[in-house]
Structures are given as C-alpha cells and as structure tokens.
N, C-alpha and C positions, 0 to 999 in steps of 0.2 A: 787610326788605319785599320780595318779588321783582319785578323790573319787568317790565313786559307788552313779552313780546316781538312784533314783525310788526304787521302791519295789517289792517283788512276782508278786503282779501284774500286773507292768507295761507290756504293750504291748500285751497286754491280750483283748482288747475292743470286738474281732470280736469273741475273741475263746470260750469267759466265756457270750456270748451274746444269750438270747432266741429268739424265734421265736414267731411270733404273736400269734400261738396259743397257744403257752405255757404258755404267760406271764397270770400272778393274782395271788392268793392265793398258798401255797407250797402244796402240797398232804401230809394230815395228815397220809396217809397207806403210803408213802415213807419215811416221818420223822422218823414214831415206828418200821418201816420195823424189821421182825427179820431174822436175817443170824446166819447158823451153819459154825463153823469151817470148813473148805476142799469145801466150797461152794466157784463155781467160779463167779466172778463178775465185771462189767466193772464199771472204774472210769469218770463219766460223773457229772459235776458238777452243784451243783446252785446255781448262781449267788447273789441270793437273801438272802441267806446263810452265811454267810461267817465263821461261827466257823467248825472246826474240815474240812477246805478246804486243797488240797493240790497243790504242786509246777502246776505251768501251761503245762511244759515239760509232766509232768503225765498224761495227757488230753485225754482220750481215750482208754488210756490202760488197759488191761484184768490183773487179779492178783484171787490170793488162798486167803481167809478171814484163819488168826492165830488164833486169838482167841478174844474175846471180852476184852473191858476195859472201862466199864463207859457207858455210853450212845453212847461211838465209837467202831471201831475196826480197828485190826490189819491186813492189807491187803498186801501180799509178792509179789512183781511186781517183773519182770527182766528188767532192764534198761541197755541195752547193755547185756555183759555178767555178770553182777553183778546181783545179788539177793538184792531188797532194800525190807526195811518195811515201810512203810507208816499206822498212825495212823487217820483215817478218820472217820468222822461221818457218817452217812447210809442214811443221805437227798443224800449223794454226789455217794453213788453206786446204780446201778443197775445189777439186776440178771441176769444172764446168762442163 
C-alpha cells in the first residue's frame, strides 16, 4: 500500500499566500476579536499564525459561529451536503 506524502499544508503555497500590502505584523484587533453565537463569518487563513488553522479545502467558505471554546470558536460550515463543525482561532475568521 502506498504511503501518504505530505501534510495538510501540502500544495497550498498560493492559497495561503498574503498580498504584498498585507504583509507585516498580525493585527491585534483581528487576533482578539469577539464573536457571538449565530454570527456569520468567512474563513480566511492568517498564514503567519498556524495554531487553530483549518484544512486548506475549507478556505474561503462561510459559516456560522456555534460557541466559544477557550481561545477558539466552533464554526459550522456546509461541505457539500454535510454540516461540519470546525474549531478555528479568531485570527482566521472575518465577520461578514
């Protein structure tokens, strides 16, 4: 049986790349933003901060905040016909 090559960040160089104008320090406002259950958010990864990052296939999807778990949030998204719950750090979420 063939062994799996690479990790979850494999072949995601262009997907997780920042634009030239966005490079630099991470915004403290985005890092500590407070979100309420029921709010709609867009999944936009912050490549400089890897903790609480989701899989590349969910990049650009929108979801609904379910609840807060310590520093992260539970986000419910639709993946095809299935509803999935992801645990994501607020630095990777944008309010819609």
